[in-house]
Steps between C-alpha positions, in 0.01 A plus 500: 500500500523224748292281278725570193818432702350175621421397146849585377653322794283192437595512127869513589471212744325287229768588245781404740313180594435418135862557390616277785268221389636510144868515592717232334834339549686297237786247536680307228655151488692304243451134393792257480538142387811276482500218252717209627664238286258214455600178677589206271611144538692293251583127517869432465513126590231225497451269797661159465503227769775307315525123521272332756464129575203337684440161669237270349309482827537843662404850381699800603603856421794694363527843659685772299584810707511845346884474533497190273572238765303173500386262772276198478243319717330160498589270207675771299882503468717755321764319283864609492447593134280798580412617153406866463380634840382859518254704697292730285655848482344830416628863475264759654553853373327822615549822689811570710470341849133421491366185669263254337273206588561152349214268412597139428274225361255369759380200306679193377680516164467177304804384300462219239701246304266342248195394705688492831478790743651641819420819690713791613377667819606715797680771304750708708713801401797706602417765590179368639173695523664847449795606295700828499650647186858625513568765232179379337570122470506172693531134426211283615558124522220237533514147621222240556421139593469226234248228608613160362271194504635154582626334182473825314575419132829633367501794260545875464209672666417857389210732587257567216460854619748716694436604860442862598701712739346841553664815651322823606631813662417529867 
């Protein structure tokens, strides 16, 4: 009988061990995604340096700030009759109070009048580098530096292609 009891006891131990090895536990989770309003940028005003005069012997620059103020260097002067002066202006729209990165042109933009050219460089913006939406919108203004050669021929100079300002959510 001892042998039979030992066998039954061994079988019970194996059954308990086997049922412990196959025990399971299950948990559940849900998946969630939030779609945010896509960020967008729309030009509202083109950049215009206004009237600029230059000396015959000295090159210079006209600097247009994002606020629309102008200063000059070298042989460039800014006449009292200013013409149309405007920093480029854009409206950035998106999600609530999100922040975004601003990318301005890094290479020179060529503007032409007939066969004559000048370059626009050193783009700056307000806000600079990073903007913050308020109720999903913000105005972004862009200024730059106009490089004028000595004895630059008169004319209305315009870029053949527009310049890009890029915004991306942070």
